[in-house]
C-alpha positions in Angstrom: 10.9 -6.9 14.8 11.4 -3.3 13.7 13.4 -2.5 10.6 14.3 1.0 9.4 15.8 1.6 5.9 17.4 -1.8 5.6 18.6 -2.4 2.1 18.9 -6.1 2.7 15.3 -6.4 3.9 13.0 -8.5 1.8 10.7 -6.1 -0.1 8.0 -8.1 -1.8 6.4 -5.1 -3.5 9.5 -4.5 -5.6 8.3 -7.1 -8.1 4.9 -5.5 -8.4 5.6 -1.8 -8.6 8.2 0.9 -8.0 8.2 3.9 -5.7 10.5 6.8 -5.0 10.8 5.7 -1.4 9.3 3.0 0.9 10.8 2.7 4.4 9.8 -0.2 6.5 8.8 1.1 10.0 7.4 -2.1 11.5 7.4 -5.6 10.0 6.0 -8.6 11.9 4.2 -11.7 10.7 0.8 -10.0 11.2 1.5 -6.3 10.9 3.4 -4.0 8.5 3.8 -0.3 8.6 5.3 1.5 5.6 6.4 5.2 5.3 6.1 5.9 1.5 6.9 8.6 -1.0 5.4 8.3 -4.4 6.4 10.6 -7.3 3.6 12.1 -9.5 1.8 9.3 -11.3 3.4 6.4 -9.4 0.9 3.7 -8.6 0.4 0.4 -6.8 -1.5 -1.6 -9.5 -4.9 -3.3 -8.9 -4.6 -6.1 -6.3 -6.3 -7.5 -3.2 -5.2 -9.0 0.1 -6.7 -12.2 1.7 -6.4 -11.1 5.3 -5.0 -7.6 5.8 -6.8 -4.3 5.9 -4.9 -1.6 4.1 -5.0 1.7 6.0 -3.7 4.9 4.3 -2.9 8.2 6.0 -1.7 11.1 3.8 1.0 13.3 5.3 1.6 15.5 2.2 0.5 15.6 -1.4 -2.5 13.9 -3.1 -3.4 10.2 -3.1 -6.2 8.4 -4.8 -7.4 5.0 -3.5 -9.8 3.3 -5.9 -11.7 0.1 -5.0 -13.8 -2.4 -7.0 -16.9 -4.1 -5.6 -17.8 -1.6 -4.2 -16.6 0.8 -7.0 -15.3 3.8 -5.0 -12.7 6.5 -5.3 -11.1 8.4 -2.4 -9.1 11.5 -3.2 -7.0 12.2 -0.1 -5.0 15.3 0.8 -2.8 16.0 3.8 -4.6 14.5 6.9 -6.8 12.3 4.7 -7.4 8.6 5.7 -9.1 5.6 4.2 -9.1 1.8 4.7 -9.6 -1.0 2.3 -11.1 -4.3 3.6 -9.6 -7.7 3.0 -10.6 -9.2 -0.4 -11.5 -5.8 -2.0 -9.5 -5.1 -5.1 -7.8 -1.7 -5.0 -5.1 0.5 -6.5 -3.3 3.5 -5.1 -2.0 6.5 -7.2 -0.2 9.8 -6.5 -2.6 12.2 -8.4 -0.7 15.4 -7.4 2.0 17.3 -9.0 4.4 16.7 -6.2 5.7 13.8 -4.1 2.9 12.2 -2.0 4.1 11.2 1.4 1.8 8.7 3.2 1.8 6.0 5.8 0.4 2.5 5.0 -0.5 0.2 7.8 -1.3 -3.4 6.7 -2.8 -5.7 9.3 -3.7 -7.8 11.0 -2.8 -11.1 9.3 -0.3 -12.5 6.8 0.5 -10.2 3.9 -0.2 -11.3 0.4 -0.6 -9.5 -3.0 -3.1 -11.0 -5.4 -3.6 -9.5 -8.9 -7.0 -9.4 -10.4 -8.2 -12.6 -12.1 -5.8 -14.8 -10.3 -6.2 -17.0 -7.3 -2.5 -17.3 -6.6 -1.1 -15.1 -3.9 2.4 -13.8 -3.1 2.9 -14.8 0.5 6.1 -13.1 1.3 7.4 -11.8 4.6 
C-alpha cells in the first residue's frame, strides 16, 4: 500500500515529536519510507526500535544521528547516509541553519517506538 500526503493516514510519530513535513512514501506492515523536512533544531527524541533498521539519506541540509551503546555521532550533509541497528537507542536532529530534507527508510519488520528506560513499545501501523 502506497500513501502520499494523506491527512487521514495514521501518523504514530505525531505523539512523540513534530516536524515541518513528513510525507509517507511507502507504508506496509514491514517497511516504511518517509520523505521528511525538519526545521533548524527539530529533533526525533531518544528512542529505539525492536525490529527495524533506520536508514537515513540526506538530500539537503545538515542532519545529526546520535546513538548510544555504541556512543556515536554522525553529522551528515547532502548525500550523507547512515543506518541504526535494531535495539540501538538513537536521536535525529537538524543541526543546520536551514531546513534539512532527508529520506528515512524503516525496515524490515513491524514499526515500534520505545523511549529510553521503558520496555513498553508503541506498535502502530
